[in-house]
N, C-alpha and C positions, 0 to 999 in steps of 0.2 A: 946471548938469546934471551935475558930474562931484558933485554933494552928493549930489541925488538920486541915487546909481547906485550913491548906499556904503549909500545907507540900506535900500533896495530890497535889494543885495544880506548884507547887514545882517540886516534881514527874513528874507531868507529859509532861512542858516545858523541862527533861531533858531526856526522850524517844521523845520527839518530833527532841531534838538533833539529838541526834543516830539516829533516822531514816535518817538527810539528811546529818551524812559522809558515811556512808552508800549507800545509795542515790547513792551520790553524784562517790563511790569506788567503787562499785558494778558493774554501769557499763560503767567502764575506763580502769574496768580490765578488759572486756572480756576481746575477744579476735578481729582481723577486722579490718575494717577500717568505720566508721559514715556516713562521706562524700561518702565513694560508692557508696555506697545506694543512691543518689539524684546524684549523677555523671553518665556522661553521656557518652559511651564509646572514644566520640570520641574530650572532651575538647585535652586542652592541659596542662601541668602540673602547669602553671601560673595564666590558670580556673581553679586547683583545689584550688591551696593554696588560692586563693582572697576565695574560701568559707571556708573554714579554719576560715580568719582568719573575715569573719563576721560574722561566727560562735564559736569564739573566742578560738578554737581549737589547734594556736597555739600559745602562753600565757603557760606559763608556767602552772604548778597543779597549787598552790598553788595560782595563780591569779582567774586559774578561777575556784577554791572555794569561797573565794569571794564574782565575778560576781554572782558565782552560788545559795549562801547565800542571797545575795541582791532578785535577780530572786525570791525565795520561796517566804522571809520575806512581800513582799511586790506583793505576787499574783500576779508579771509578770513573768509569764514564760516562755517568747520572742517564738522563731516562731518554726515547727515544722519542722522539718530534712523529711522528705517524700511528708506535703501535706501545704508544703512553705505557709503556711498559722496559724496565733496567733493557740497558743496553747490555750488561753483562747475559745475565738472563738469556735475550732475544744468543748476541749468541754463541753459547752456551749451547742452544734445543738445537743448534743449527752445526756446530763444530760435526756434532761425529757421521752428519751425515757425507759435508763434503767431505770431513778427511777417510772414510769411506770408498771411495765415490775416486778424488783423487792418487789413492793409496792404494789403493786393488787399480789404479792403469801404468800410476811408473811404474810399479816393477813388476806387471807384466809385460809389458815393454821395454825394458830394459832388459831382461829376462831376453827375451825374446829377439830385440833388435839383438841385441850380444851377442848370446849362440849365433839369428841368423848374421851377422857379417864376418864374422869370424869364422863360416864354411865357407859362407863370397871370400876370404882371401887367400885360401886352403884352394879355394877352386877355380882358381880363376882360369875368365876366356867359357868358362861352362853356364850351363843354365840353372845354375843359381846366382853368379857372381853378375847373373843379367837381369834377374830377380830382383833382388836388391840392390840396383843399379835405376830401377825401371820404380819400382816401389819409393825411393824413397826427392827420386825426380816427381811421381806425381803426388805423394803427402803432400809434400808444401807446393803442386801446384791448383788446387782448391779449400780453398776455405772450409774454416771446420764448421761454424757452423750451413752453411748449406747441407757434406755430406751429413751434416743429427738428421739435420730439415729430410729428407733424401729414403736412411734412415728409419726415421717416425716414422714415416708416409710408406713405407713400402714395409716393415714389418712391424708394426703397431696399427695402420689403416687401414692396407688394400689385406693385408694378410699379418690379423691378428695373435700376431706369436705372441708380444710385449702385451705391456698394460701402455697409451696412451699416455701417461703418464702418474708425475707425483712419489714418492717415497714407500707410498704404504698402501696399500687398498681401503680402502672405505666403506662399509667400516671394518679394522682392518683381526686379522684373526686371535683366536683368548689362545691356542697354546703356543708354547717357547717354541716345538723347531716348524710349527707352517707358520708365524710368526719370520723366522728366521730368512726358512725358502721363501716368505713372501716379498718379501721384503729386497732378497738375492736379483730376485728371478723381478724388480722394478729399477734392483741396476744396472740390472747384465745387459742393454740395450747403449747406453753414456757410458758406459764401458768400452764397450768392444769399438766404442766409434772411438774412443779417446784413443784406442790401442789402436789400431785401425792404422790414426793422422799420427802418430810418431813411432811407429815398432821402427818405419821402415827411414828419416833419424839417425835410429840407432845402429841400424844397423851399418847405413850409409857411414858416417864414421868410423868405430869400429873398426868397419873394415879399411875406409884404410891405413889409420891406425895399424890394424894389421903387417899391413903389407910392407909399412914401410919399416915393422918392429923383424917382421922373417926375412932377409935383405941383410939384418947389423950381422957385425963379426964375431960376436958369441950367439951367434944360434947357427952359423956357417962349420964355425969351433965343434960345436955341439951335432948339429946330422955328420962330420970327422972321427967322431966317440963313432959314431956309433949308437949313440943314444934311439930311442920308439921317440917314432914321434909324437905317440902321442903324451911322451910325458918333457918333448920338444917347445909342445905350443900350448900346452897345460901349466906344468915348475919352469918354465922359461920366458915360453912371448905372452903369456897372458898375466903373470908376474909385472909387465913392464905397462902393462896397460891399466891395469891397475891405478894411478896417478889419475892423469888422466878421468879417469870412467869413475872412478867419486868424487872427484870434480863439480866436474858434472852431470852428474846426479844429484846431487846441495846445489846447484845453483840453480840446476833447472823449475826447484822446489817452489820458492816464493811464486816459479815465472806459471808453474801448473793451478797456483791458485787463482790473482789472476783467473792464469784462463775459465774455473771457475763458472765466470760470471755464466760466457757462453755457454755450457758446459747446462746447466741452472735452471736457465728463461725457458733454453726453447728445447727441457724434459723437461719442467714444473716443476721444480726439485727443492726438496726446503733444507737449505744451505745458505754459506756461508757468502759465495758470490752472486746468489738472487738478492741477499738480504743489501750487499755493499747495489749493485742495482740500481736499484728498490729508495733503496737512504740515500746519493748521490742524484737522481732523476729529483730525490721529492724533499732535495736541500736541508734530511737528517744533519743536523751537524755531530751532534755527537755520533750518534752509529756509526756517518761516514769516518770523523774523523778516529777514534777506536779503529773502526777496520779499517784504515791504511795500517794506522804505527804496528798495529796487532804485524801488519806484511809486511812493515818498514821490517819489525823486532825478527822479523823471521828470514831478511833476505841476511842484513847484519853476522843474527846467530852462525844463517853457514855459512857463510863469508867464512869469520873465524873457524870452525869446525874443518869444511875444505879447507884449512894452510892447518890446520894441525891435522890434520888425517894427510897429507903429504907433505909434511915432514917424517911417519911415521911410516910410509907406505916407499919414502921413498927419501935409503938414508943420506945421501948427497943435497937435497934440502937440507935433511935438520946438517948434516957436516956446513957445507954452507953457511944456515944463522952463530954457526959459535965461531967461523972464521970473525961472522962482523964486527 
């Protein structure tokens, strides 16, 4: 068991090292001059050289790599080329908006999709199962930005029920509860769009798992013993679904954060996803490198936590690891 976790942790550090190397090389192989994005045309060549010296871009590539590795390991990401502020301050100011958007959307999608998937598996051949199958197929048929633009044009422009852009009104309300209400009002349409796009996939996945589990021998044995249907479904069948559901939930976290690039751009939200897009398009090396580095850390961490939880909720996995 100890050797297994040592191998998993060592493999995770190796993945992070590869990500760091690729991040450093890819951004510096992109065409263009990163200083040009912050350089005024009226600046002299001496001013441009001073900016390059300030950001360490005049040094050899090997020196830049060592400086980059030091910044990533110590979480001192330097200053953004585009805003001139520390990258960590930019990420810290935007992270709560992204967490509120994606956390609520993921929770509601998983909750609604799991419930619908279980109900569809229990009512095979009826209208609910057909609705789940259709919703799962339709949600994968349209690109997310198209659906979000349609919702934005319909419910924010044509029928102004929700705000058109931003994370909060300008000027913001002064009272605490009024500010919270205004913030939730701005997040309602983006969150609803993400739930609409993802609950069908959750429901379809849970429905397929539930159909397979309900045909297992231990379910038939429970019915033969006269156990109530609710107990069979939630105490036996649903517990069997927990390991794959937890794995999918944890492994989907990095994906939804990268998907925040589209959502935050469409709805003009002040979040990490939009900041990542601006950093990549503006060749903002410190900001883009820090964003991808934190995303890689989250991916590796979610993989480790999923592996740990899988062993906790499924004793068979735990015994197999001990056997190794």
